[in-house]
C-alpha positions, 0 to 999 in steps of 0.5 A: 375104078381108076380116078385121074386128075390133071393139073398144070395147064394154063396160058403161055406165050409161044416158046414158053414151057408148061409142066402137066401133072396127073395123079392117079388113085384107085390103082397103082400106075406101075401096072399100066401104060400111062399116056397124055392125049389132047383134043383141040376144038373141032378136032379128034382126040390125038396121042401126045405121048405114052410111057410103058411099065418098062419106062419105054416112051412113045411120042407123036411126031409133032412133039418129038424133041419138045415134050417129055413124058415121065412117071413117078410110080411111088407118087402114082403120078405122071408128068408132061414137060412141054417146051417150045410151045406153039399156038397149035399145041393149044388143046385140052390135055387128057391123062390116060391109064391103060391096063388089059385087065383093069381097063381104060380110064381118062381124066377130066382134062386140063386146058393149055392155051398158047397165045401171045 
């Protein structure tokens, strides 16, 4: 089993920044693909960014140049630095652990609200 706990969400004005964190327990993230997804009210969950074991990253087009995903294997954590936030970035953000052997796990989510 893998447990994921997100933190760092909150209310921010348009143009502002937030840094989300996700700490994993139960398995080392070094063996997995880690990612951030988000779900806005009335919409399906969508990919925001992923980071591979090789540190290779992938971003959704709508966050390229604004968000940065990173990982700290020693702390078993991943981060999402979000800059130039827009109202349409408002959503619950979820941390994800993917491993072909150990499975697919989700955190409970952290709310990000971008509003003036």
